C-alpha positions as CSV (number, residue, x, y, z in Angstrom):
1,M,-2.6,5.2,-2.0
2,T,-2.9,7.6,1.0
3,I,-5.8,5.3,2.4
4,C,-3.0,2.1,2.4
5,N,-0.3,4.5,4.0
6,M,-2.9,5.1,6.9
7,A,-3.8,1.5,7.3
8,I,-0.3,1.0,8.3
9,E,-0.1,3.6,10.3
10,A,-2.8,2.5,12.3
11,G,-1.0,-0.7,12.5
12,A,-1.6,-3.0,9.5
13,R,0.8,-4.7,8.6
14,A,-0.3,-3.9,4.6
15,G,-2.7,-1.8,2.9
16,L,-3.9,-2.9,-0.3
17,I,-6.7,-1.3,-2.7
18,A,-7.4,-1.9,-6.0
19,P,-6.4,0.9,-8.5
20,D,-9.3,2.8,-10.0
21,E,-9.6,5.7,-12.4
22,T,-9.0,7.8,-10.1
23,T,-5.2,6.2,-9.6
24,F,-4.3,5.8,-12.9
25,T,-5.1,9.2,-13.6
26,Y,-2.8,10.2,-10.8
27,L,-0.3,8.1,-11.7
28,K,-0.1,9.4,-15.5
29,E,2.6,11.5,-16.7
30,R,4.7,11.7,-13.1
31,E,7.7,11.0,-13.2
32,Y,8.2,7.1,-12.8
33,A,4.9,6.4,-14.3
34,P,5.7,4.3,-17.9
35,K,4.8,6.6,-20.9
36,G,3.1,6.8,-23.7
37,E,2.1,2.7,-24.9
38,A,3.2,1.3,-22.2
39,F,0.9,3.3,-20.1
40,E,-1.9,1.6,-21.6
41,Q,-0.8,-2.1,-21.0
42,A,0.4,-0.9,-17.6
43,V,-2.9,0.5,-16.4
44,E,-4.7,-3.1,-18.4
45,Q,-2.4,-5.3,-15.8
46,W,-2.9,-3.0,-12.8
47,K,-6.4,-3.5,-13.7
48,L,-6.3,-7.5,-13.2
49,L,-5.5,-6.2,-9.7
50,A,-8.6,-6.3,-8.3
51,S,-10.3,-9.6,-6.0
52,D,-11.8,-11.5,-7.5
53,A,-15.7,-12.0,-7.6
54,D,-15.8,-14.6,-5.4
55,A,-13.0,-13.9,-2.8
56,T,-13.6,-14.7,0.8
57,Y,-12.4,-13.1,3.5
58,D,-11.5,-13.8,7.0
59,A,-13.8,-10.9,7.8
60,V,-15.4,-7.6,6.6
61,I,-14.9,-4.5,9.3
62,D,-17.2,-1.6,7.9
63,F,-16.1,1.8,8.8
64,D,-18.3,4.9,9.0
65,L,-16.1,8.2,8.9
66,N,-19.2,10.5,9.4
67,V,-18.6,8.9,13.3
68,L,-15.2,8.3,13.3
69,E,-13.1,10.7,16.1
70,P,-10.2,12.2,15.2
71,Q,-7.3,10.5,15.9
72,V,-4.1,10.9,17.7
73,T,-0.8,8.9,19.0
74,W,0.6,8.8,22.6
75,G,3.4,6.8,21.9
76,T,6.7,6.1,19.3
77,S,4.7,4.6,16.3
78,P,1.8,5.3,14.4
79,S,-0.1,2.4,15.6
80,M,0.0,3.4,19.2
81,G,-2.3,5.5,18.5
82,A,-6.2,6.2,20.0
83,S,-9.5,8.1,19.7
84,I,-8.8,11.5,20.9
85,N,-11.1,10.4,23.4
86,D,-10.2,7.8,25.1
87,C,-7.3,7.9,27.5
88,V,-3.5,7.0,27.2
89,P,-3.4,3.2,27.4
90,Y,-1.8,1.3,30.5
91,P,1.0,-1.1,29.7
92,S,-1.2,-3.9,30.5
93,D,-3.8,-3.3,28.2
94,F,-1.7,-4.9,26.3
95,S,-1.8,-8.9,25.8
96,T,1.9,-9.8,25.5
97,S,4.8,-8.9,27.0
98,D,6.2,-7.5,24.1
99,E,3.4,-4.9,23.6
100,Q,3.7,-4.6,27.4
101,N,6.9,-3.5,27.2
102,S,7.0,-1.4,23.8
103,C,3.9,0.8,26.0
104,Q,5.9,1.2,28.8
105,K,9.0,1.7,27.3
106,A,6.7,4.9,24.9
107,L,5.1,6.4,28.1
108,D,8.5,6.8,29.8
109,Y,10.2,8.6,26.5
110,M,6.9,10.5,25.8
111,G,6.4,10.9,29.4
112,L,2.6,10.2,29.5
113,E,0.3,8.8,32.3
114,S,-1.7,5.5,32.2
115,G,-5.0,6.8,32.1
116,T,-4.7,10.6,31.1
117,P,-7.1,11.9,28.4
118,M,-6.0,12.3,25.1
119,D,-7.9,15.6,24.9
120,A,-5.5,16.9,28.3
121,I,-2.2,16.2,26.5
122,P,-0.5,19.3,25.2
123,I,0.4,19.7,21.6
124,D,3.6,20.6,20.9
125,V,4.6,19.8,17.8
126,V,2.4,19.4,14.7
127,F,3.7,17.5,11.6
128,I,2.6,18.6,8.4
129,G,3.6,16.3,4.8
130,S,3.3,12.5,5.4
131,C,5.6,9.4,5.4
132,T,6.2,9.7,1.4
133,N,7.5,13.2,1.8
134,G,4.9,16.5,2.0
135,R,3.0,16.6,-1.8
136,I,2.1,20.2,-2.8
137,E,-1.9,19.0,-2.0
138,D,-0.6,18.2,1.1
139,L,0.7,22.1,1.5
140,R,-2.3,23.8,-0.1
141,A,-4.3,21.8,2.8
142,A,-2.4,23.3,5.8
143,A,-2.4,26.9,4.3
144,T,-6.0,26.7,4.1
145,V,-6.0,25.2,7.9
146,A,-3.4,28.0,8.6
147,K,-4.9,30.7,7.0
148,G,-6.1,33.3,9.2
149,R,-5.0,31.1,12.0
150,K,-2.7,32.0,15.3
151,V,-0.6,28.4,16.9
152,N,0.6,28.7,20.6
153,Q,4.3,30.1,21.1
154,N,5.3,26.4,22.3
155,V,4.6,24.7,19.3
156,T,6.9,23.7,16.9
157,A,5.9,22.7,13.2
158,L,7.6,20.3,11.2
159,V,7.1,20.5,8.0
160,V,8.4,17.6,5.7
161,L,8.5,18.5,2.2
162,D,9.8,16.7,-1.4
163,R,12.0,19.4,-2.2
164,K,12.9,18.2,-6.3
165,K,8.7,17.6,-6.6
166,L,8.0,20.9,-4.9
167,S,10.8,22.7,-6.9
168,L,8.8,22.0,-10.1
169,Q,5.3,23.4,-8.7
170,L,6.0,26.2,-6.4
171,K,7.7,29.6,-7.4
172,L,9.4,30.7,-4.8
173,K,7.8,33.5,-4.2
174,A,4.6,31.7,-3.6
175,W,7.0,29.1,-1.4
176,T,7.9,31.7,0.3
177,K,4.3,33.2,0.9
178,F,3.3,29.7,2.1
179,L,6.5,29.4,4.7
180,L,5.5,32.7,6.1
181,M,1.7,31.4,6.4
182,L,2.9,28.9,8.2
183,V,5.1,31.0,11.0
184,F,2.3,32.9,11.8
185,N,3.1,35.2,14.8
186,G,6.3,33.0,15.6
187,V,5.4,29.8,15.1
188,N,8.9,27.4,16.0
189,L,9.9,26.1,12.1
190,A,11.4,23.4,10.7
191,V,11.4,22.6,7.7
192,A,12.9,19.4,5.9
193,C,13.7,18.9,2.1
194,V,13.4,14.9,1.4
195,L,16.8,15.2,-1.5
196,P,16.8,13.5,-4.8
């Protein structure tokens, strides 16, 4: 599910992956998943969502994630992304006038200049969570990274979480400890709760 979401953030119009046992295990006993025999019947239906063995594709692209560089966004949309070793694009790098206009508007809004190396752009906001709301797994990963580290005083950390789900998974004391860990040494912190 995360990879499907990331496909959209990378600019795809759809991201579909056949569910597997890991997916079924994750979904079992989730709040909105079918229960008992209904869940088992749903799994049998979901198993049919795989591509046909003899399916053909317009293109097959293989990615070696061992050599994939970190990706960052330079604009106002997740599709406006590039490798950390790339430069901010020029509007003329895009083929359609709509894309060129969108690029220029994003550059103006972000206050960036084309040709600027991505790794020369200072980080001023850090987003913790996901487009599908912060899950406990997101927050645990962030806490692991944050432990023992300091954040520049000019950085704002945005934490987006699903309050309803997290309230079932975290005790208040543990949540408070996590937030204090994020605030390490006075980092600006904004917490947004997605209400049910």
